[in-house]
PQR file of N, CA, C, O and H, with PARSE charges and radii, in Angstrom:
ATOM      1  N   PRO A   1      50.369  83.100 138.045 -0.5600 1.5000
ATOM      2  CA  PRO A   1      51.352  82.826 137.004  0.2800 2.0000
ATOM      3  C   PRO A   1      52.074  81.267 137.151  0.5500 1.7000
ATOM      4  O   PRO A   1      52.164  80.663 138.220 -0.5500 1.4000
ATOM      5  N   TYR A   2      52.513  80.816 135.961 -0.4000 1.5000
ATOM      6  CA  TYR A   2      53.370  80.018 136.168 -0.0000 2.0000
ATOM      7  C   TYR A   2      54.735  80.187 136.062  0.5500 1.7000
ATOM      8  O   TYR A   2      55.033  81.110 135.303 -0.5500 1.4000
ATOM      9  H   TYR A   2      52.439  81.307 135.092  0.4000 1.0000
ATOM     10  N   ILE A   3      55.521  79.697 136.488 -0.4000 1.5000
ATOM     11  CA  ILE A   3      57.163  80.340 136.461 -0.0000 2.0000
ATOM     12  C   ILE A   3      58.027  79.082 136.914  0.5500 1.7000
ATOM     13  O   ILE A   3      57.979  78.482 137.987 -0.5500 1.4000
ATOM     14  H   ILE A   3      55.279  78.947 137.104  0.4000 1.0000
ATOM     15  N   GLY A   4      58.839  78.847 135.787 -0.4000 1.5000
ATOM     16  CA  GLY A   4      59.713  77.547 136.735 -0.0000 2.0000
ATOM     17  C   GLY A   4      60.142  76.633 135.132  0.5500 1.7000
ATOM     18  O   GLY A   4      59.960  76.901 133.944 -0.5500 1.4000
ATOM     19  H   GLY A   4      58.877  79.335 134.915  0.4000 1.0000
ATOM     20  N   ARG A   5      60.588  75.823 135.645 -0.4000 1.5000
ATOM     21  CA  ARG A   5      60.790  74.705 134.815 -0.0000 2.0000
ATOM     22  C   ARG A   5      59.995  73.729 134.558  0.5500 1.7000
ATOM     23  O   ARG A   5      59.352  73.162 135.441 -0.5500 1.4000
ATOM     24  H   ARG A   5      60.735  75.605 136.609  0.4000 1.0000
ATOM     25  N   SER A   6      59.933  73.355 133.065 -0.4000 1.5000
ATOM     26  CA  SER A   6      59.084  71.738 132.839 -0.0000 2.0000
ATOM     27  C   SER A   6      59.849  70.835 133.541  0.5500 1.7000
ATOM     28  O   SER A   6      61.070  70.677 133.578 -0.5500 1.4000
ATOM     29  H   SER A   6      60.455  73.816 132.347  0.4000 1.0000
ATOM     30  N   LYS A   7      58.551  70.023 134.332 -0.4000 1.5000
ATOM     31  CA  LYS A   7      59.353  68.682 134.503 -0.0000 2.0000
ATOM     32  C   LYS A   7      59.461  67.559 133.961  0.5500 1.7000
ATOM     33  O   LYS A   7      59.982  66.595 134.523 -0.5500 1.4000
ATOM     34  H   LYS A   7      57.560  70.152 134.302  0.4000 1.0000
ATOM     35  N   SER A   8      58.891  67.536 132.573 -0.4000 1.5000
ATOM     36  CA  SER A   8      58.840  66.645 131.640 -0.0000 2.0000
ATOM     37  C   SER A   8      59.867  66.941 130.513  0.5500 1.7000
ATOM     38  O   SER A   8      60.036  66.016 129.718 -0.5500 1.4000
ATOM     39  H   SER A   8      58.468  68.319 132.116  0.4000 1.0000
ATOM     40  N   MET A   9      60.578  68.075 130.315 -0.4000 1.5000
ATOM     41  CA  MET A   9      61.222  68.883 129.232 -0.0000 2.0000
ATOM     42  C   MET A   9      62.421  69.680 130.050  0.5500 1.7000
ATOM     43  O   MET A   9      62.234  70.865 130.326 -0.5500 1.4000
ATOM     44  H   MET A   9      60.441  68.826 130.960  0.4000 1.0000
ATOM     45  N   ASP A  10      63.342  69.191 130.340 -0.4000 1.5000
ATOM     46  CA  ASP A  10      64.519  69.770 130.687 -0.0000 2.0000
ATOM     47  C   ASP A  10      64.810  71.036 129.907  0.5500 1.7000
ATOM     48  O   ASP A  10      64.434  71.990 130.587 -0.5500 1.4000
ATOM     49  H   ASP A  10      63.494  68.228 130.116  0.4000 1.0000
ATOM     50  N   ASN A  11      65.122  71.272 129.214 -0.4000 1.5000
ATOM     51  CA  ASN A  11      65.243  72.622 128.438 -0.0000 2.0000
ATOM     52  C   ASN A  11      63.587  73.566 127.897  0.5500 1.7000
ATOM     53  O   ASN A  11      63.610  74.454 127.046 -0.5500 1.4000
ATOM     54  H   ASN A  11      65.427  70.496 128.661  0.4000 1.0000
ATOM     55  N   LEU A  12      62.559  73.201 128.468 -0.4000 1.5000
ATOM     56  CA  LEU A  12      61.583  74.136 128.557 -0.0000 2.0000
ATOM     57  C   LEU A  12      61.594  74.833 129.989  0.5500 1.7000
ATOM     58  O   LEU A  12      61.683  74.092 130.968 -0.5500 1.4000
ATOM     59  H   LEU A  12      62.540  72.479 129.160  0.4000 1.0000
ATOM     60  N   ILE A  13      61.507  76.253 130.181 -0.4000 1.5000
ATOM     61  CA  ILE A  13      61.424  77.307 130.858 -0.0000 2.0000
ATOM     62  C   ILE A  13      59.760  77.708 130.726  0.5500 1.7000
ATOM     63  O   ILE A  13      59.398  77.993 129.584 -0.5500 1.4000
ATOM     64  H   ILE A  13      61.435  76.855 129.386  0.4000 1.0000
ATOM     65  N   ILE A  14      58.829  77.748 131.694 -0.4000 1.5000
ATOM     66  CA  ILE A  14      57.465  78.224 131.177 -0.0000 2.0000
ATOM     67  C   ILE A  14      57.392  79.585 132.418  0.5500 1.7000
ATOM     68  O   ILE A  14      57.670  79.803 133.598 -0.5500 1.4000
ATOM     69  H   ILE A  14      59.123  77.517 132.621  0.4000 1.0000
ATOM     70  N   ALA A  15      56.832  80.243 131.238 -0.4000 1.5000
ATOM     71  CA  ALA A  15      56.761  81.840 131.895 -0.0000 2.0000
ATOM     72  C   ALA A  15      55.048  82.508 131.703  0.5500 1.7000
ATOM     73  O   ALA A  15      54.797  83.601 131.195 -0.5500 1.4000
ATOM     74  H   ALA A  15      56.606  80.067 130.280  0.4000 1.0000
ATOM     75  N   THR A  16      54.113  81.615 132.204 -0.4000 1.5000
ATOM     76  CA  THR A  16      52.935  82.475 131.470 -0.0000 2.0000
ATOM     77  C   THR A  16      51.696  82.694 132.629  0.5500 1.7000
ATOM     78  O   THR A  16      51.930  82.539 133.827 -0.5500 1.4000
ATOM     79  H   THR A  16      54.317  80.727 132.616  0.4000 1.0000
ATOM     80  N   GLY A  17      50.811  82.943 132.290 -0.4000 1.5000
ATOM     81  CA  GLY A  17      49.563  82.903 133.213 -0.0000 2.0000
ATOM     82  C   GLY A  17      49.270  84.252 134.219  0.5500 1.7000
ATOM     83  O   GLY A  17      48.538  84.350 135.204 -0.5500 1.4000
ATOM     84  H   GLY A  17      50.621  83.068 131.317  0.4000 1.0000
ATOM     85  N   HIS A  18      50.210  85.309 133.510 -0.4000 1.5000
ATOM     86  CA  HIS A  18      49.775  86.448 134.048 -0.0000 2.0000
ATOM     87  C   HIS A  18      48.823  87.152 133.704  0.5500 1.7000
ATOM     88  O   HIS A  18      48.842  88.152 134.422 -0.5500 1.4000
ATOM     89  H   HIS A  18      50.804  85.230 132.710  0.4000 1.0000
ATOM     90  N   GLY A  19      47.803  87.200 132.840 -0.4000 1.5000
ATOM     91  CA  GLY A  19      46.482  87.697 132.815 -0.0000 2.0000
ATOM     92  C   GLY A  19      46.776  89.005 132.439  0.5500 1.7000
ATOM     93  O   GLY A  19      47.674  89.280 131.644 -0.5500 1.4000
ATOM     94  H   GLY A  19      47.788  86.388 132.257  0.4000 1.0000
ATOM     95  N   MET A  20      46.054  89.822 132.978 -0.4000 1.5000
ATOM     96  CA  MET A  20      46.011  91.442 132.494 -0.0000 2.0000
ATOM     97  C   MET A  20      47.013  92.243 133.379  0.5500 1.7000
ATOM     98  O   MET A  20      47.267  93.421 133.128 -0.5500 1.4000
ATOM     99  H   MET A  20      45.324  89.599 133.624  0.4000 1.0000
ATOM    100  N   MET A  21      47.655  91.474 134.573 -0.4000 1.5000
ATOM    101  CA  MET A  21      49.140  91.961 134.976 -0.0000 2.0000
ATOM    102  C   MET A  21      50.326  91.896 134.305  0.5500 1.7000
ATOM    103  O   MET A  21      51.362  92.479 134.624 -0.5500 1.4000
ATOM    104  H   MET A  21      47.449  90.518 134.777  0.4000 1.0000
ATOM    105  N   GLY A  22      50.093  90.904 133.016 -0.4000 1.5000
ATOM    106  CA  GLY A  22      51.638  90.610 131.994 -0.0000 2.0000
ATOM    107  C   GLY A  22      52.474  91.720 131.663  0.5500 1.7000
ATOM    108  O   GLY A  22      53.694  91.579 131.750 -0.5500 1.4000
ATOM    109  H   GLY A  22      49.252  90.430 132.757  0.4000 1.0000
ATOM    110  N   LEU A  23      51.926  92.915 131.259 -0.4000 1.5000
ATOM    111  CA  LEU A  23      53.055  94.099 130.814 -0.0000 2.0000
ATOM    112  C   LEU A  23      53.581  94.284 132.443  0.5500 1.7000
ATOM    113  O   LEU A  23      54.733  93.898 132.639 -0.5500 1.4000
ATOM    114  H   LEU A  23      50.935  93.028 131.188  0.4000 1.0000
ATOM    115  N   GLY A  24      52.920  94.780 133.504 -0.4000 1.5000
ATOM    116  CA  GLY A  24      53.491  94.929 134.547 -0.0000 2.0000
ATOM    117  C   GLY A  24      54.282  94.109 135.437  0.5500 1.7000
ATOM    118  O   GLY A  24      54.951  94.464 136.408 -0.5500 1.4000
ATOM    119  H   GLY A  24      51.983  95.094 133.345  0.4000 1.0000
ATOM    120  N   LEU A  25      54.080  92.820 134.897 -0.4000 1.5000
ATOM    121  CA  LEU A  25      54.889  91.952 135.670 -0.0000 2.0000
ATOM    122  C   LEU A  25      56.283  91.448 134.928  0.5500 1.7000
ATOM    123  O   LEU A  25      57.371  91.056 135.351 -0.5500 1.4000
ATOM    124  H   LEU A  25      53.537  92.531 134.109  0.4000 1.0000
ATOM    125  N   GLY A  26      55.606  91.693 133.367 -0.4000 1.5000
ATOM    126  CA  GLY A  26      57.084  91.469 132.643 -0.0000 2.0000
ATOM    127  C   GLY A  26      58.262  91.177 132.786  0.5500 1.7000
ATOM    128  O   GLY A  26      58.910  90.139 132.648 -0.5500 1.4000
ATOM    129  H   GLY A  26      54.722  92.012 133.024  0.4000 1.0000
ATOM    130  N   PRO A  27      58.637  92.876 133.275 -0.5600 1.5000
ATOM    131  CA  PRO A  27      59.899  92.577 133.836  0.2800 2.0000
ATOM    132  C   PRO A  27      60.540  91.806 135.002  0.5500 1.7000
ATOM    133  O   PRO A  27      61.762  91.657 135.006 -0.5500 1.4000
ATOM    134  N   ALA A  28      59.842  91.350 135.907 -0.4000 1.5000
ATOM    135  CA  ALA A  28      60.036  90.847 137.159 -0.0000 2.0000
ATOM    136  C   ALA A  28      60.433  89.426 136.689  0.5500 1.7000
ATOM    137  O   ALA A  28      61.517  88.891 136.921 -0.5500 1.4000
ATOM    138  H   ALA A  28      58.849  91.471 135.904  0.4000 1.0000
ATOM    139  N   THR A  29      59.339  88.862 135.954 -0.4000 1.5000
ATOM    140  CA  THR A  29      59.169  87.529 135.130 -0.0000 2.0000
ATOM    141  C   THR A  29      60.423  87.745 134.158  0.5500 1.7000
ATOM    142  O   THR A  29      61.071  86.718 134.360 -0.5500 1.4000
ATOM    143  H   THR A  29      58.458  89.297 135.766  0.4000 1.0000
ATOM    144  N   GLY A  30      60.845  88.196 133.599 -0.4000 1.5000
ATOM    145  CA  GLY A  30      62.029  88.322 133.204 -0.0000 2.0000
ATOM    146  C   GLY A  30      63.356  87.681 133.627  0.5500 1.7000
ATOM    147  O   GLY A  30      63.995  86.647 133.435 -0.5500 1.4000
ATOM    148  H   GLY A  30      60.319  89.030 133.434  0.4000 1.0000
ATOM    149  N   LEU A  31      63.442  88.910 134.348 -0.4000 1.5000
ATOM    150  CA  LEU A  31      64.356  88.397 135.605 -0.0000 2.0000
ATOM    151  C   LEU A  31      64.677  87.353 135.877  0.5500 1.7000
ATOM    152  O   LEU A  31      65.820  86.911 135.983 -0.5500 1.4000
ATOM    153  H   LEU A  31      62.923  89.750 134.504  0.4000 1.0000
ATOM    154  N   LEU A  32      63.335  86.658 136.075 -0.4000 1.5000
ATOM    155  CA  LEU A  32      63.247  85.480 137.117 -0.0000 2.0000
ATOM    156  C   LEU A  32      63.506  84.180 136.305  0.5500 1.7000
ATOM    157  O   LEU A  32      63.904  83.169 136.883 -0.5500 1.4000
ATOM    158  H   LEU A  32      62.405  87.018 135.989  0.4000 1.0000
ATOM    159  N   VAL A  33      63.275  84.204 134.938 -0.4000 1.5000
ATOM    160  CA  VAL A  33      63.204  83.347 133.697 -0.0000 2.0000
ATOM    161  C   VAL A  33      64.644  83.461 133.520  0.5500 1.7000
ATOM    162  O   VAL A  33      65.136  82.346 133.347 -0.5500 1.4000
ATOM    163  H   VAL A  33      62.951  85.025 134.468  0.4000 1.0000
ATOM    164  N   SER A  34      65.571  84.483 133.498 -0.4000 1.5000
ATOM    165  CA  SER A  34      67.027  84.406 133.565 -0.0000 2.0000
ATOM    166  C   SER A  34      67.939  83.864 134.433  0.5500 1.7000
ATOM    167  O   SER A  34      69.032  83.363 134.168 -0.5500 1.4000
ATOM    168  H   SER A  34      65.172  85.389 133.639  0.4000 1.0000
ATOM    169  N   GLN A  35      67.318  84.029 135.646 -0.4000 1.5000
ATOM    170  CA  GLN A  35      68.193  83.426 136.838 -0.0000 2.0000
ATOM    171  C   GLN A  35      67.636  82.157 136.247  0.5500 1.7000
ATOM    172  O   GLN A  35      68.620  81.524 135.864 -0.5500 1.4000
ATOM    173  H   GLN A  35      66.430  84.436 135.861  0.4000 1.0000
ATOM    174  N   ILE A  36      66.893  81.695 136.069 -0.4000 1.5000
ATOM    175  CA  ILE A  36      66.577  80.134 136.070 -0.0000 2.0000
ATOM    176  C   ILE A  36      67.201  79.330 135.093  0.5500 1.7000
ATOM    177  O   ILE A  36      67.574  78.165 135.229 -0.5500 1.4000
ATOM    178  H   ILE A  36      66.094  82.209 136.380  0.4000 1.0000
ATOM    179  N   ILE A  37      67.300  80.203 133.887 -0.4000 1.5000
ATOM    180  CA  ILE A  37      68.307  79.882 132.841 -0.0000 2.0000
ATOM    181  C   ILE A  37      69.383  79.370 133.065  0.5500 1.7000
ATOM    182  O   ILE A  37      69.848  78.300 132.676 -0.5500 1.4000
ATOM    183  H   ILE A  37      66.997  81.149 133.777  0.4000 1.0000
ATOM    184  N   GLY A  38      70.017  80.577 134.061 -0.4000 1.5000
ATOM    185  CA  GLY A  38      71.242  80.617 134.165 -0.0000 2.0000
ATOM    186  C   GLY A  38      71.645  79.619 135.606  0.5500 1.7000
ATOM    187  O   GLY A  38      72.817  79.532 135.973 -0.5500 1.4000
ATOM    188  H   GLY A  38      69.639  81.447 134.378  0.4000 1.0000
ATOM    189  N   GLU A  39      70.928  79.164 136.073 -0.4000 1.5000
ATOM    190  CA  GLU A  39      71.083  78.531 137.421 -0.0000 2.0000
ATOM    191  C   GLU A  39      71.405  79.063 138.216  0.5500 1.7000
ATOM    192  O   GLU A  39      72.208  78.537 138.986 -0.5500 1.4000
ATOM    193  H   GLU A  39      69.976  79.235 135.775  0.4000 1.0000
ATOM    194  N   LYS A  40      71.025  80.146 138.397 -0.4000 1.5000
ATOM    195  CA  LYS A  40      71.287  81.070 139.914 -0.0000 2.0000
ATOM    196  C   LYS A  40      70.402  81.446 140.921  0.5500 1.7000
ATOM    197  O   LYS A  40      69.197  81.583 140.709 -0.5500 1.4000
ATOM    198  H   LYS A  40      70.372  80.574 137.772  0.4000 1.0000
ATOM    199  N   THR A  41      70.900  81.611 141.948 -0.4000 1.5000
ATOM    200  CA  THR A  41      69.401  81.849 142.859 -0.0000 2.0000
ATOM    201  C   THR A  41      68.477  82.834 142.477  0.5500 1.7000
ATOM    202  O   THR A  41      68.884  83.858 141.927 -0.5500 1.4000
ATOM    203  H   THR A  41      71.879  81.500 142.121  0.4000 1.0000
ATOM    204  N   THR A  42      66.957  82.606 142.758 -0.4000 1.5000
ATOM    205  CA  THR A  42      66.589  83.653 141.942 -0.0000 2.0000
ATOM    206  C   THR A  42      66.257  84.768 143.343  0.5500 1.7000
ATOM    207  O   THR A  42      66.312  84.604 144.561 -0.5500 1.4000
ATOM    208  H   THR A  42      66.626  81.775 143.205  0.4000 1.0000
ATOM    209  N   ALA A  43      65.889  85.968 142.443 -0.4000 1.5000
ATOM    210  CA  ALA A  43      65.407  87.002 143.557 -0.0000 2.0000
ATOM    211  C   ALA A  43      64.587  86.883 144.589  0.5500 1.7000
ATOM    212  O   ALA A  43      64.666  87.570 145.607 -0.5500 1.4000
ATOM    213  H   ALA A  43      65.845  86.102 141.453  0.4000 1.0000
ATOM    214  N   VAL A  44      63.571  85.808 144.334 -0.4000 1.5000
ATOM    215  CA  VAL A  44      62.602  85.772 145.314 -0.0000 2.0000
ATOM    216  C   VAL A  44      62.078  84.164 144.911  0.5500 1.7000
ATOM    217  O   VAL A  44      62.369  83.581 143.866 -0.5500 1.4000
ATOM    218  H   VAL A  44      63.506  85.250 143.507  0.4000 1.0000
ATOM    219  N   SER A  45      61.343  83.692 145.877 -0.4000 1.5000
ATOM    220  CA  SER A  45      61.333  81.999 145.827 -0.0000 2.0000
ATOM    221  C   SER A  45      60.252  81.766 144.672  0.5500 1.7000
ATOM    222  O   SER A  45      59.209  82.420 144.701 -0.5500 1.4000
ATOM    223  H   SER A  45      61.106  84.165 146.725  0.4000 1.0000
ATOM    224  N   VAL A  46      60.426  81.097 143.940 -0.4000 1.5000
ATOM    225  CA  VAL A  46      59.409  80.653 142.849 -0.0000 2.0000
ATOM    226  C   VAL A  46      58.764  79.534 143.056  0.5500 1.7000
ATOM    227  O   VAL A  46      58.081  78.927 142.232 -0.5500 1.4000
ATOM    228  H   VAL A  46      61.273  80.566 143.917  0.4000 1.0000
ATOM    229  N   ASP A  47      59.032  79.169 144.465 -0.4000 1.5000
ATOM    230  CA  ASP A  47      58.004  77.532 144.619 -0.0000 2.0000
ATOM    231  C   ASP A  47      56.904  77.947 144.672  0.5500 1.7000
ATOM    232  O   ASP A  47      56.388  76.875 144.356 -0.5500 1.4000
ATOM    233  H   ASP A  47      59.587  79.662 145.135  0.4000 1.0000
ATOM    234  N   ALA A  48      55.709  78.877 144.860 -0.4000 1.5000
ATOM    235  CA  ALA A  48      54.536  79.183 144.511 -0.0000 2.0000
ATOM    236  C   ALA A  48      54.392  79.757 143.472  0.5500 1.7000
ATOM    237  O   ALA A  48      53.696  80.772 143.473 -0.5500 1.4000
ATOM    238  H   ALA A  48      56.128  79.748 145.117  0.4000 1.0000
ATOM    239  N   PHE A  49      55.050  79.260 142.152 -0.4000 1.5000
ATOM    240  CA  PHE A  49      54.778  79.539 140.880 -0.0000 2.0000
ATOM    241  C   PHE A  49      54.706  78.332 139.855  0.5500 1.7000
ATOM    242  O   PHE A  49      54.136  78.136 138.782 -0.5500 1.4000
ATOM    243  H   PHE A  49      55.616  78.435 142.151  0.4000 1.0000
ATOM    244  N   GLN A  50      55.703  77.485 140.835 -0.4000 1.5000
ATOM    245  CA  GLN A  50      56.055  76.109 139.969 -0.0000 2.0000
ATOM    246  C   GLN A  50      54.762  75.315 138.857  0.5500 1.7000
ATOM    247  O   GLN A  50      53.798  74.836 139.455 -0.5500 1.4000
ATOM    248  H   GLN A  50      56.167  77.644 141.707  0.4000 1.0000
ATOM    249  N   PRO A  51      54.776  75.200 137.311 -0.5600 1.5000
ATOM    250  CA  PRO A  51      53.660  74.953 136.715  0.2800 2.0000
ATOM    251  C   PRO A  51      53.316  73.533 137.056  0.5500 1.7000
ATOM    252  O   PRO A  51      52.230  73.062 136.718 -0.5500 1.4000
ATOM    253  N   SER A  52      54.451  72.652 137.894 -0.4000 1.5000
ATOM    254  CA  SER A  52      53.754  71.545 138.551 -0.0000 2.0000
ATOM    255  C   SER A  52      52.839  71.443 139.910  0.5500 1.7000
ATOM    256  O   SER A  52      52.276  70.443 140.358 -0.5500 1.4000
ATOM    257  H   SER A  52      55.333  73.034 138.169  0.4000 1.0000
ATOM    258  N   ARG A  53      52.859  72.695 140.398 -0.4000 1.5000
ATOM    259  CA  ARG A  53      51.946  73.068 141.579 -0.0000 2.0000
ATOM    260  C   ARG A  53      50.500  72.265 141.448  0.5500 1.7000
ATOM    261  O   ARG A  53      49.914  71.861 142.452 -0.5500 1.4000
ATOM    262  H   ARG A  53      53.316  73.506 140.035  0.4000 1.0000
ATOM    263  N   PHE A  54      50.036  72.093 140.235 -0.4000 1.5000
ATOM    264  CA  PHE A  54      48.418  71.816 140.253 -0.0000 2.0000
ATOM    265  C   PHE A  54      48.221  70.096 139.342  0.5500 1.7000
ATOM    266  O   PHE A  54      47.210  69.560 138.886 -0.5500 1.4000
ATOM    267  H   PHE A  54      50.512  72.421 139.419  0.4000 1.0000
ATOM    268  N   ALA A  55      49.865  69.580 139.377 -0.4000 1.5000
ATOM    269  CA  ALA A  55      50.136  68.338 138.691 -0.0000 2.0000
ATOM    270  C   ALA A  55      49.533  66.899 139.771  0.5500 1.7000
ATOM    271  O   ALA A  55      49.910  66.837 140.941 -0.5500 1.4000
ATOM    272  H   ALA A  55      50.686  70.015 139.747  0.4000 1.0000
ATOM    273  N   SER A  56      48.693  65.953 139.241 -0.4000 1.5000
ATOM    274  CA  SER A  56      48.416  65.004 140.234 -0.0000 2.0000
ATOM    275  C   SER A  56      49.473  64.064 139.815  0.5500 1.7000
ATOM    276  O   SER A  56      49.637  63.007 140.425 -0.5500 1.4000
ATOM    277  H   SER A  56      48.387  66.003 138.290  0.4000 1.0000
TER
END
C-alpha cells in the first residue's frame, strides 16, 4: 500500500493500494493516517509505504 504525505501537495495524505486486504488493514491504516495528520510519531515506520518510493 501507499501511506503518507504527498510530496507535491502539503495537505494531501495518501492511503491507498491495499488491494483485497483493505478491509483488514483499514483500522491500522486509519491509525497511521490520524498520526500523520496529527504530526505524531507513527505506531510503526511508514518509510516502506511512502507514496514517493517509486518516484523518479
